[in-house]
N, C-alpha and C positions, 0 to 999 in steps of 0.2 A: 664802054660800060666796064666799070671797075669790078674787082673781085667781090667786094661787099654787095654791090648791086646784083651781081649774078647769084650770089647765095640768097639774097632777099627774094629775088624773083623765083628761085627754085623752091623756097619755103612757101611762097604764095601759091605757086602752081600745085604743090603737094596738098596744101590746105583746100584749094579749089577742087581738086580731084576727090578728096575726102568728103567735102560737102556735097558734091554731085552724087556720090555714092549714097549718102544719107537720104538725099531727096528721092533718088530712084527707089530705094528700099521703102521709103514712106509711101510713094506713089503706088508701088506694088501692093503694099498692105491695104491701102485704100481700095484698090481695084478688087482685091480678094474679098474684102468686107462687103463691097457693093454686090459682088457676084453671089455671096452667101445670102445676103439680105434679099436679093431678088428671087431666090429659090425657096425661101421659107414662107410657108402659108401664113396668111394674116390670122391673128388670133381674135377671139371675141373680146369684148371689154372686160369680162370676168377673167379670162385667161391672162390678159395684160396686167390686171391688178394682182393676180396671184404671182405672176412672174416678177413683177416689180417688188412685191413684198418679200419674196424669197431672195431676190438680189440684194435688198437692203440687209437682210439677215446675214448673207455671205460676206458682205462688205464689213459689217460690224465684227463678225468673227475674225476676218482677216486683220482688221485693225487691232483686235485684242490679242492676236497671235494664235488663235485657235481656229479650227474649222468645224 
């Protein structure tokens, strides 16, 4: 194995480690969100509509640069 192959292998191994870390972080976030979702009480249909409409308002404000 020549020096160029060794350096290419090292770069690939570093990239692989970086990607594994990203996947682990994403999996952790998913687990946390599932845990939070399982502990939140179910809302009534009216409560879901209210929450959904307030969420749209926040998203519009964020896009416009205001809160």
